[in-house]
N, C-alpha and C positions, 0 to 999 in steps of 0.2 A: 527447128529452134536454133540449130547451129548457125543457118542462114541469118536468122534474126539478130543474134548476138554479133556476127561477123559485120553485119551491116551497121550496127551501132558502134561498133569499134573502129570501122574504117576512118571516118571523119577525124575522130580523135588522134589516131594514129598519123594519118596524114598531116594533120595540123601541126603535130609534134616535130614530124620530120621538115615540114617547110620552115617552122620557126627555128629549129636546129640549123638548117641550111642557112637562112637568111643571117642569124647570128654570126655563123662561121664566115660567111662572105663579107659581111659588115666589117667584122674585126680584121679580115685580111685587107680589105680595101682602105680601112683607117691606117694599118700599118704601113701600107704602100703609099699613103698620102694622096689618094685619088678619089676621095668620097665626098669630102664636107665642101660647102659653098655658102658664103656670107650673102645676104640679102641686100647689103648696105648698098645704097646708089650712089655713084660719084658725084651726082649733082646735089645731094643731101650733105655731103661732108663739110662740117664747119672747118674753116681755115683761117689763120691769123687771129686765133682766139686770145682776146686781151681782157685782163681784169683792171678796171679803172674806178675813179670816183669813190675811193674807200673812205668812209666816215665811220662815226662811232654807231651808226643805225642803217648804214646802206652800203651797197657796192654795186657795180655794173660790169655786165659781160657783154663784149661785142664780138661779132665775128662776120664773115661772109661765107656764101655758098655759091657754087657755081650755077645752081639753078633757083628757081623761085620756090620756097618751100617754107612751111610753118616751123616756128622754132620757140622753145621755152626751157625753163630751168627746173630740175628737181634738186631740193636742198634741204639741209638741216645740219643741226649740231653734231651728228654723227653720221656714219656711212650709211645707215638705214634711211637717211634724207627724209621722206614724208611730206614736204612742202613743195609747192610749185610756184613759179611767177612767169608769166607772159611777156611777150615783147611789149616794150613800152606804148606803141601805137595801138596794139591789142588792148593793153589795160585801158586806154582812153576811149576806145571805139566799142569795147566790149564783145568785139567779135575776133575770131582767130583767122588771120591772113597769111598769105604767103610772101615772103621777102627774099631777096639775095644780099641785103644788107640787113643785119641783125644787132638790136641794142635792147638789153634785158636788164632792167634796174630792180634789185631786190631790196625791199624796204623793211621798216619795222624790226629791226634786228636788235641783239642786245651787245652793248660795248664790250670791246677786248674779249671777243669770242671767237672761236674758230668756227668756220662753216665749211660744210663740204656740199659740192654740186655735181651733178652730170648735167649734159646739154641732150636735149630730144630735138633731133632735126628730123623733119618728115615723120617716118615711123621708127626710126633708129635711135639708140640711146648711145652718147658718146662720152669717152672717158679721158683722162690725162695719162697716157701710157699704162693703160689698164687699171688705174685707179682713180677715184673721183678726184676732181679739182678741189683745192682748198683755198681759203682766204681768212685772214684774220681782221676783224673790225678793230679801229682804233679806239683811244679813251675819248670820253666826253670833254669837249674843248668849249671855253667861252670867250666872248670879246674877240670877234673875227676882225681881221684888218679892214683898212678903209681903201683897199686896192680897187681899182676901177677895173672892169671886165674886159675881156678880149672880145672884139667884134670884128666882123669882116664879112666878105661874100666870095663865093667860087663860082665859076663858070666853066663850060665845056669849051673845046676849042673851036667850036661853031659859034660861040657866044650865048648858047641856050643854057639853061640849069639842069642840073642831074636830078633824075627822079629820086634819088636818095644817096647819101654821102655820109660818112663819118670823120670827124675831125678830132684829132688827139693834140694834146699840148702838153708840154713838160720844160723843165729847166734843170740846171744842175743841183741835185740835193732835193728835188721836189718828186712828189708822185705824179704819176700820168693822169690827167683828166680828159674828159671825153664827151661828146654830144652829137646827137643827129644834126645834120645840115636841114635847114628848113626847105620847104618846097620852092621858094623863090631864091634859093643859093645862099642865104644869110645864115649867119650863126652867132650865137653869143655864150660865152662861157665866164662865169663868175670867177673870180680870182681872191675874194676876200677870205674865202675859206679854204683855199689850196693848203694842203698840208706837206709836211717833209716826208721823205722817202719812207720812213717807218711809221708815219701818221701820228706820231706823239705831240706835234705841236704845228701852229699855222707857219706857213713858209715866211721868211723874212725877206722882204723885197727890198732891193736897194736900185739906186740909178743906173747901176752898172749891169743889172740882171738882164740877161739874154734868155729868149725862149726859142724853142723848137717845135715845129709843127709838122704833123703828118696828116694828109687828107686821103680818104680811099673811098673809090666810088667805082664798084664792079671793076672792070679791066683796067681802069685809069687811076693814078695816084700822083701826088705832088708832095714835095718837103719844102720847108722853108725854115730860115733863120730870121730872127729880128730882135730889137732891143725893146725894152720895157716901154720906151717913149713912142714906139710904132704900133702899139697894141689897139687903139681906140680912134679910128678903125685901122685894121690892116689892110694894106693895099690889095686889090682884087688880085685874086689867084686863078690862074687858068689851069685846069686838070692837065696832066701830062708834062707840065713844065715845073722847074725847081727853082728857088729862089734864095738869095742871101740878101734881104733887106738891108742888113748893117752896112753894106757896102754900097748899096743903092743900085745893084745890078742883079739880073736874072740870068741863068744859063741852062742849059739841058744836063749838065752834069751834076751828079747827086751832090747836094752841100749839106745834108743832114743824114747823120747815120741813123739806120734803122734800129741800130742797138738801143736807142733812147726809148724805144717803143717796143720792149719785149713781148713776145707772143708764145702761145703754148701749142704743142702738138695734141691732137685728140685721136682717138682710136675708138673704132666701133666696138660696142660691148656685145653685139648680136653674137648669139651662140650658134656654132656651126650646125647646120641641118642636113640629113641626107638628100642628095640628088640623084636618085636612081633612075636611070634611063631604061633598064631591062629588068624584071618585066613591067609593063605598064599597069596603071591602076586597074583592078579587078580582072586582070587577065588570068585566065584559066590555064593549067598546065597539061600538057600533052606528053612532055619528055619527062622520064624518070629522074634525069640529071640536068634540071633547068639551069640557064645561064644567067647570072647576075652581073649588070655593068653600072658603073657610077662615074660621076666626074667630080672634080673639085676646083673651087678658085679661091685663092686665099683673101682673108679679111683684109681691107684697104685701110692704109694709114694715111693721115692728114698731116701734110707738111707745113712749115711755118710760113 
């Protein structure tokens, strides 16, 4: 009888001992900063996150990633979020695809309302300095201006067109607007509904209005300055070169400040998880004082 009782108690006692040791070692490693590891991949991390095209019913979020990866937004009127939006190209095709240039437009929103969102890139969720990003839609406006659109074309240094690129346009006192460049390198951006910085009214164009352009395509980018009389069409832009069309010259020097196109830093929201090296999964114990080992690598941040 004693042997039977003893046999029944050993597994329970041994389990308690192992759990106690595990908790103790885990606490020790955590305090020593040697246990936790983020699973976020550097190639998935959103870079140069920008919020553009804010209207009373929509806004656009664009960013780049080092690798080809799927992307979407989780958004809502509070930090619980609850709704999602796919990349514009995925909305059109109905299929989820991988990109390094991402452009996501959230539509059918309420006017003058604050929205929160996070970015899902690959398998990870990304925040803005550990909090959801936020944006507020503008009021409903009527009677847009008669301003003609900005049009043009971009090419690569070898004369071909990029697989994908983003173009951003702004001017003093105006919001930043953006669009994906088409597969043939062309682009068109309507200006008749361009809003002021606070989105409260349409932008008042004049003959003296100057524009600033930023084009981003994978590892190449270009900036340009031009007057309102040069927008239809803009002279062809070769990626990697920077231009000042207001003087009729181009140069390698940066002519347009990137401060005109603010971007956000994003942070992985992945919870740290144990990365125990010893013991291995399902490993049995032969030592009454087993050794526990672990490693840690910090969660990565995404720069501007």
